[in-house]
A tleap script that builds the chain and sets N, CA, C and O, in Angstrom:
source leaprc.protein.ff14SB
mol = sequence {
  NMET SER LEU LYS GLY ASP ILE ASP PRO ILE
  ILE ARG HIE ALA GLN PRO ASP ASP ALA ALA
  ALA LEU ALA GLN PRO MET CYS GLU LEU GLY
  TYR GLU THR THR LYS SER GLU MET GLN MET
  ARG VAL GLU ARG ILE ALA THR ASP GLU ARG
  TYR ARG THR PHE VAL ALA VAL ARG ASP ASN
  LYS VAL CYS GLY MET ILE GLY THR LEU THR
  TYR PRO SER TYR GLU HIE ASN VAL PRO SER
  GLY GLU PHE LEU PRO CTRP
}
set mol.1.N position { 180.961 0.491 17.764 }
set mol.1.CA position { 180.301 -0.759 17.746 }
set mol.1.C position { 181.717 -0.554 16.513 }
set mol.1.O position { 181.969 0.235 15.602 }
set mol.2.N position { 182.540 -2.042 17.272 }
set mol.2.CA position { 183.347 -2.577 16.038 }
set mol.2.C position { 183.063 -3.053 14.913 }
set mol.2.O position { 181.873 -3.092 14.598 }
set mol.3.N position { 184.117 -3.569 13.956 }
set mol.3.CA position { 183.472 -4.169 12.862 }
set mol.3.C position { 184.982 -5.302 13.069 }
set mol.3.O position { 186.097 -5.222 13.584 }
set mol.4.N position { 184.357 -6.085 12.490 }
set mol.4.CA position { 185.712 -7.490 12.762 }
set mol.4.C position { 186.597 -6.966 11.611 }
set mol.4.O position { 186.585 -6.495 10.473 }
set mol.5.N position { 187.378 -7.358 12.653 }
set mol.5.CA position { 189.052 -7.280 12.046 }
set mol.5.C position { 189.391 -5.890 13.592 }
set mol.5.O position { 190.354 -6.169 14.306 }
set mol.6.N position { 188.928 -5.124 13.799 }
set mol.6.CA position { 189.275 -3.645 14.463 }
set mol.6.C position { 189.973 -3.751 15.845 }
set mol.6.O position { 189.385 -4.174 16.840 }
set mol.7.N position { 191.326 -3.320 15.842 }
set mol.7.CA position { 191.319 -2.893 16.944 }
set mol.7.C position { 191.402 -1.897 17.517 }
set mol.7.O position { 191.093 -0.874 16.905 }
set mol.8.N position { 191.737 -1.826 18.560 }
set mol.8.CA position { 191.294 -0.791 19.947 }
set mol.8.C position { 192.446 -0.012 20.232 }
set mol.8.O position { 192.452 -0.095 21.460 }
set mol.9.N position { 193.526 0.762 19.901 }
set mol.9.CA position { 194.007 1.317 20.404 }
set mol.9.C position { 194.330 0.834 22.169 }
set mol.9.O position { 193.651 0.055 22.838 }
set mol.10.N position { 196.013 1.846 22.752 }
set mol.10.CA position { 196.182 1.308 23.959 }
set mol.10.C position { 195.918 3.705 23.846 }
set mol.10.O position { 196.062 4.462 22.886 }
set mol.11.N position { 195.645 3.900 24.857 }
set mol.11.CA position { 196.101 5.391 25.039 }
set mol.11.C position { 197.556 5.375 26.124 }
set mol.11.O position { 197.926 4.294 26.582 }
set mol.12.N position { 198.002 6.141 26.324 }
set mol.12.CA position { 198.097 5.804 27.649 }
set mol.12.C position { 199.506 7.314 27.208 }
set mol.12.O position { 199.808 7.943 26.194 }
set mol.13.N position { 200.049 7.276 28.902 }
set mol.13.CA position { 201.270 9.404 28.633 }
set mol.13.C position { 201.890 8.780 27.869 }
set mol.13.O position { 201.910 7.601 27.516 }
set mol.14.N position { 202.871 10.440 27.408 }
set mol.14.CA position { 204.268 9.783 26.404 }
set mol.14.C position { 205.336 10.079 27.359 }
set mol.14.O position { 205.636 10.839 28.280 }
set mol.15.N position { 205.973 8.577 26.309 }
set mol.15.CA position { 207.265 8.958 27.014 }
set mol.15.C position { 208.733 9.476 26.488 }
set mol.15.O position { 208.315 9.943 25.429 }
set mol.16.N position { 209.900 9.692 26.454 }
set mol.16.CA position { 210.808 9.911 26.368 }
set mol.16.C position { 211.231 8.854 25.108 }
set mol.16.O position { 211.893 9.243 24.147 }
set mol.17.N position { 210.912 7.930 25.207 }
set mol.17.CA position { 211.469 6.981 24.419 }
set mol.17.C position { 210.349 6.549 22.676 }
set mol.17.O position { 210.305 5.818 21.686 }
set mol.18.N position { 209.813 7.423 23.235 }
set mol.18.CA position { 208.709 7.831 22.148 }
set mol.18.C position { 208.765 8.286 21.616 }
set mol.18.O position { 208.010 8.090 20.664 }
set mol.19.N position { 209.887 9.669 21.541 }
set mol.19.CA position { 210.186 10.666 20.724 }
set mol.19.C position { 211.025 10.232 18.856 }
set mol.19.O position { 211.047 10.861 17.799 }
set mol.20.N position { 211.433 9.245 19.168 }
set mol.20.CA position { 211.487 8.703 17.344 }
set mol.20.C position { 210.215 8.866 16.895 }
set mol.20.O position { 210.129 9.707 16.000 }
set mol.21.N position { 209.031 8.257 17.272 }
set mol.21.CA position { 207.822 7.683 16.440 }
set mol.21.C position { 206.987 9.567 16.185 }
set mol.21.O position { 206.358 9.999 15.219 }
set mol.22.N position { 207.425 10.361 17.713 }
set mol.22.CA position { 206.311 11.601 17.572 }
set mol.22.C position { 207.337 12.298 16.150 }
set mol.22.O position { 206.753 13.041 15.361 }
set mol.23.N position { 208.321 12.096 16.007 }
set mol.23.CA position { 209.684 13.456 15.164 }
set mol.23.C position { 209.303 13.353 13.901 }
set mol.23.O position { 208.975 14.297 13.183 }
set mol.24.N position { 209.341 12.139 13.584 }
set mol.24.CA position { 208.148 11.694 12.046 }
set mol.24.C position { 206.826 12.852 11.950 }
set mol.24.O position { 206.740 13.923 11.349 }
set mol.25.N position { 206.244 12.400 12.485 }
set mol.25.CA position { 205.328 13.082 12.549 }
set mol.25.C position { 205.339 14.894 12.178 }
set mol.25.O position { 204.843 15.395 11.168 }
set mol.26.N position { 206.009 15.608 13.244 }
set mol.26.CA position { 206.243 16.225 13.558 }
set mol.26.C position { 207.137 16.802 12.062 }
set mol.26.O position { 206.322 17.150 11.208 }
set mol.27.N position { 208.108 16.909 11.756 }
set mol.27.CA position { 208.604 16.861 10.002 }
set mol.27.C position { 207.440 16.454 8.885 }
set mol.27.O position { 207.617 16.622 7.678 }
set mol.28.N position { 206.261 15.911 9.440 }
set mol.28.CA position { 205.497 15.792 8.342 }
set mol.28.C position { 204.545 16.724 8.217 }
set mol.28.O position { 203.669 16.712 7.353 }
set mol.29.N position { 204.760 17.928 9.462 }
set mol.29.CA position { 203.557 18.473 9.566 }
set mol.29.C position { 203.684 20.141 9.788 }
set mol.29.O position { 203.043 21.111 10.193 }
set mol.30.N position { 205.847 19.496 8.847 }
set mol.30.CA position { 206.571 20.824 8.358 }
set mol.30.C position { 207.268 21.214 9.599 }
set mol.30.O position { 208.492 21.214 9.467 }
set mol.31.N position { 206.800 21.572 10.857 }
set mol.31.CA position { 208.285 21.243 11.883 }
set mol.31.C position { 208.791 20.363 12.041 }
set mol.31.O position { 208.483 19.366 12.693 }
set mol.32.N position { 210.266 20.775 11.049 }
set mol.32.CA position { 211.928 19.640 11.520 }
set mol.32.C position { 212.646 19.177 12.460 }
set mol.32.O position { 213.490 19.843 13.060 }
set mol.33.N position { 212.403 18.092 12.659 }
set mol.33.CA position { 212.935 17.992 13.977 }
set mol.33.C position { 213.217 16.884 13.677 }
set mol.33.O position { 212.912 16.276 12.651 }
set mol.34.N position { 214.097 16.393 14.960 }
set mol.34.CA position { 215.063 15.008 14.914 }
set mol.34.C position { 214.778 14.484 16.305 }
set mol.34.O position { 214.011 15.134 17.014 }
set mol.35.N position { 215.433 13.146 16.853 }
set mol.35.CA position { 214.546 12.020 17.560 }
set mol.35.C position { 214.970 12.958 19.108 }
set mol.35.O position { 214.098 13.340 19.888 }
set mol.36.N position { 216.327 13.181 19.299 }
set mol.36.CA position { 216.926 14.330 20.167 }
set mol.36.C position { 216.038 15.174 20.565 }
set mol.36.O position { 215.277 14.984 21.513 }
set mol.37.N position { 216.098 16.558 19.582 }
set mol.37.CA position { 215.425 17.301 19.958 }
set mol.37.C position { 213.646 17.133 20.426 }
set mol.37.O position { 213.040 17.896 21.178 }
set mol.38.N position { 213.074 15.877 19.707 }
set mol.38.CA position { 211.993 15.237 20.446 }
set mol.38.C position { 211.388 14.956 21.718 }
set mol.38.O position { 210.346 15.262 22.298 }
set mol.39.N position { 213.079 13.813 22.095 }
set mol.39.CA position { 212.670 13.496 23.425 }
set mol.39.C position { 213.173 14.904 24.669 }
set mol.39.O position { 213.066 14.800 25.891 }
set mol.40.N position { 213.688 16.083 23.953 }
set mol.40.CA position { 213.884 16.812 25.112 }
set mol.40.C position { 212.653 16.969 24.934 }
set mol.40.O position { 211.785 16.303 25.499 }
set mol.41.N position { 212.468 17.834 24.158 }
set mol.41.CA position { 210.805 18.506 24.211 }
set mol.41.C position { 209.653 17.926 24.920 }
set mol.41.O position { 208.965 18.660 25.630 }
set mol.42.N position { 209.341 16.502 24.776 }
set mol.42.CA position { 208.454 15.714 25.521 }
set mol.42.C position { 209.164 15.558 27.398 }
set mol.42.O position { 208.277 15.478 28.247 }
set mol.43.N position { 210.282 15.532 27.800 }
set mol.43.CA position { 210.977 15.705 28.730 }
set mol.43.C position { 210.374 16.997 28.954 }
set mol.43.O position { 209.383 17.138 29.671 }
set mol.44.N position { 211.007 18.027 28.299 }
set mol.44.CA position { 210.904 19.252 28.879 }
set mol.44.C position { 208.478 19.537 29.374 }
set mol.44.O position { 208.039 19.821 30.489 }
set mol.45.N position { 208.068 19.427 28.757 }
set mol.45.CA position { 207.163 19.523 28.392 }
set mol.45.C position { 206.516 18.407 29.518 }
set mol.45.O position { 205.320 18.463 29.806 }
set mol.46.N position { 207.282 17.551 30.027 }
set mol.46.CA position { 206.429 16.141 31.345 }
set mol.46.C position { 206.404 17.101 32.371 }
set mol.46.O position { 205.589 16.779 33.236 }
set mol.47.N position { 207.145 18.448 32.672 }
set mol.47.CA position { 207.986 18.700 33.452 }
set mol.47.C position { 206.689 20.065 34.125 }
set mol.47.O position { 206.697 20.466 35.289 }
set mol.48.N position { 205.865 20.466 33.218 }
set mol.48.CA position { 204.953 21.169 33.461 }
set mol.48.C position { 204.204 21.102 33.409 }
set mol.48.O position { 203.736 20.759 32.324 }
set mol.49.N position { 203.440 21.329 34.386 }
set mol.49.CA position { 202.597 20.367 35.266 }
set mol.49.C position { 200.530 21.275 34.622 }
set mol.49.O position { 199.351 21.227 34.975 }
set mol.50.N position { 201.595 22.085 33.325 }
set mol.50.CA position { 199.796 22.462 32.494 }
set mol.50.C position { 199.683 21.246 31.766 }
set mol.50.O position { 198.695 20.514 31.839 }
set mol.51.N position { 200.804 20.997 30.983 }
set mol.51.CA position { 200.856 20.401 29.872 }
set mol.51.C position { 200.470 18.416 30.104 }
set mol.51.O position { 200.920 17.759 31.043 }
set mol.52.N position { 199.783 17.983 29.254 }
set mol.52.CA position { 199.890 16.380 28.888 }
set mol.52.C position { 200.110 16.009 27.743 }
set mol.52.O position { 199.842 16.750 26.796 }
set mol.53.N position { 200.709 14.636 27.549 }
set mol.53.CA position { 200.870 14.475 26.479 }
set mol.53.C position { 200.261 12.561 26.507 }
set mol.53.O position { 200.467 11.608 27.258 }
set mol.54.N position { 199.733 12.710 25.670 }
set mol.54.CA position { 199.183 10.973 25.546 }
set mol.54.C position { 199.278 10.063 23.935 }
set mol.54.O position { 199.159 10.800 22.956 }
set mol.55.N position { 199.352 9.502 23.824 }
set mol.55.CA position { 200.149 9.137 22.779 }
set mol.55.C position { 199.547 7.280 22.051 }
set mol.55.O position { 200.304 6.317 22.168 }
set mol.56.N position { 198.139 7.144 21.369 }
set mol.56.CA position { 197.885 6.035 20.514 }
set mol.56.C position { 199.083 4.892 20.355 }
set mol.56.O position { 200.120 5.282 19.818 }
set mol.57.N position { 199.010 3.569 20.768 }
set mol.57.CA position { 199.807 2.059 20.596 }
set mol.57.C position { 199.037 1.525 20.128 }
set mol.57.O position { 198.086 1.256 20.862 }
set mol.58.N position { 198.937 0.919 18.265 }
set mol.58.CA position { 198.670 0.024 17.749 }
set mol.58.C position { 199.288 -1.157 17.627 }
set mol.58.O position { 199.849 -0.998 16.543 }
set mol.59.N position { 199.586 -2.277 18.005 }
set mol.59.CA position { 201.039 -3.386 17.770 }
set mol.59.C position { 201.924 -2.738 18.247 }
set mol.59.O position { 203.117 -2.878 17.975 }
set mol.60.N position { 201.566 -2.136 18.835 }
set mol.60.CA position { 203.573 -1.584 19.488 }
set mol.60.C position { 203.669 -0.893 18.987 }
set mol.60.O position { 204.791 -1.246 18.626 }
set mol.61.N position { 203.521 0.042 18.453 }
set mol.61.CA position { 203.484 1.165 17.160 }
set mol.61.C position { 202.894 2.507 17.641 }
set mol.61.O position { 201.703 2.498 17.951 }
set mol.62.N position { 203.531 3.569 17.731 }
set mol.62.CA position { 202.497 4.864 18.628 }
set mol.62.C position { 201.923 4.910 17.181 }
set mol.62.O position { 202.229 4.296 16.159 }
set mol.63.N position { 201.335 5.498 17.352 }
set mol.63.CA position { 200.290 6.130 15.843 }
set mol.63.C position { 199.566 6.951 16.043 }
set mol.63.O position { 198.664 6.993 15.206 }
set mol.64.N position { 199.490 8.063 17.202 }
set mol.64.CA position { 198.742 8.704 17.389 }
set mol.64.C position { 199.495 9.845 18.337 }
set mol.64.O position { 200.643 9.493 18.613 }
set mol.65.N position { 199.264 10.627 18.680 }
set mol.65.CA position { 199.604 11.718 19.967 }
set mol.65.C position { 198.091 12.935 20.591 }
set mol.65.O position { 197.177 13.293 19.848 }
set mol.66.N position { 198.161 13.139 21.334 }
set mol.66.CA position { 197.907 14.412 20.924 }
set mol.66.C position { 198.500 14.913 22.733 }
set mol.66.O position { 198.897 14.177 23.637 }
set mol.67.N position { 198.324 16.523 22.701 }
set mol.67.CA position { 198.902 17.204 23.992 }
set mol.67.C position { 197.058 18.107 24.223 }
set mol.67.O position { 196.146 18.600 23.559 }
set mol.68.N position { 197.367 17.889 25.295 }
set mol.68.CA position { 196.608 19.201 26.450 }
set mol.68.C position { 197.024 20.150 26.829 }
set mol.68.O position { 198.253 20.094 26.879 }
set mol.69.N position { 196.475 21.406 27.269 }
set mol.69.CA position { 197.466 22.766 27.223 }
set mol.69.C position { 195.777 23.016 28.327 }
set mol.69.O position { 194.635 22.798 27.920 }
set mol.70.N position { 196.223 23.578 29.900 }
set mol.70.CA position { 195.259 24.383 29.855 }
set mol.70.C position { 195.993 26.214 30.975 }
set mol.70.O position { 197.111 26.613 31.301 }
set mol.71.N position { 195.150 26.521 31.082 }
set mol.71.CA position { 195.259 27.554 31.194 }
set mol.71.C position { 194.908 28.710 31.937 }
set mol.71.O position { 193.941 29.148 31.316 }
set mol.72.N position { 195.173 29.657 33.146 }
set mol.72.CA position { 194.247 30.705 33.640 }
set mol.72.C position { 193.240 31.391 32.244 }
set mol.72.O position { 193.301 31.187 31.032 }
set mol.73.N position { 192.421 32.183 33.010 }
set mol.73.CA position { 190.866 32.419 31.623 }
set mol.73.C position { 191.180 33.682 32.857 }
set mol.73.O position { 191.680 33.767 33.979 }
set mol.74.N position { 190.640 34.407 32.006 }
set mol.74.CA position { 190.262 36.318 31.753 }
set mol.74.C position { 188.180 36.176 31.859 }
set mol.74.O position { 187.277 36.612 32.572 }
set mol.75.N position { 188.291 35.575 31.039 }
set mol.75.CA position { 186.536 35.110 31.181 }
set mol.75.C position { 186.144 34.116 31.963 }
set mol.75.O position { 184.947 33.914 32.170 }
set mol.76.N position { 186.769 33.632 32.308 }
set mol.76.CA position { 185.951 32.536 33.270 }
set mol.76.C position { 186.568 32.529 34.442 }
set mol.76.O position { 187.452 33.361 34.645 }
set mol.77.N position { 185.989 30.991 36.056 }
set mol.77.CA position { 186.655 31.391 37.293 }
set mol.77.C position { 187.433 29.839 37.374 }
set mol.77.O position { 187.922 29.345 38.390 }
set mol.78.N position { 187.390 29.186 35.895 }
set mol.78.CA position { 188.370 27.648 36.192 }
set mol.78.C position { 189.372 28.107 34.918 }
set mol.78.O position { 189.594 29.009 34.110 }
set mol.79.N position { 189.753 26.928 35.321 }
set mol.79.CA position { 191.410 27.238 33.470 }
set mol.79.C position { 190.713 26.895 32.409 }
set mol.79.O position { 189.791 26.102 32.220 }
set mol.80.N position { 191.273 27.585 31.783 }
set mol.80.CA position { 190.541 27.330 30.022 }
set mol.80.C position { 191.974 26.023 29.518 }
set mol.80.O position { 192.938 25.588 30.149 }
set mol.81.N position { 191.520 25.800 28.290 }
set mol.81.CA position { 192.312 24.940 27.916 }
set mol.81.C position { 192.850 24.647 26.552 }
set mol.81.O position { 193.053 25.716 25.977 }
set mol.82.N position { 193.160 23.620 25.811 }
set mol.82.CA position { 193.260 23.837 24.169 }
set mol.82.C position { 193.832 22.722 24.042 }
set mol.82.O position { 194.702 22.542 24.894 }
set mol.83.N position { 193.597 21.305 22.800 }
set mol.83.CA position { 194.056 20.488 22.982 }
set mol.83.C position { 194.277 20.495 21.462 }
set mol.83.O position { 193.657 20.699 20.419 }
set mol.84.N position { 195.950 20.040 22.068 }
set mol.84.CA position { 197.344 20.171 20.830 }
set mol.84.C position { 197.799 18.767 19.822 }
set mol.84.O position { 198.935 18.293 19.844 }
set mol.85.N position { 196.377 18.094 18.735 }
set mol.85.CA position { 196.683 16.935 17.748 }
set mol.85.C position { 197.775 17.087 17.462 }
set mol.85.O position { 198.572 17.900 17.931 }
set mol.86.N position { 197.923 16.335 16.679 }
set mol.86.CA position { 198.228 15.812 15.639 }
set mol.86.C position { 198.412 15.394 14.355 }
set mol.86.O position { 199.173 14.457 14.114 }
savepdb mol mol.pdb
quit
């Protein structure tokens, strides 16, 4: 249900240019980082097929992020996974 004035965010894959927007919340969560460090991490994670990183964008600003990770499982015949939010 939408309320008057609500704006749905756009969800898309994270891009290296999102690094500055992602660095600040990481610092607020206690993970000190710089824009260049965050850009390096986003680029490195993007090359690992087990990870996916998505950002929410509202008014042309990144307002949220979630990562996913899949990995083999001892308990099941199919991969397991995790959500990695901030």
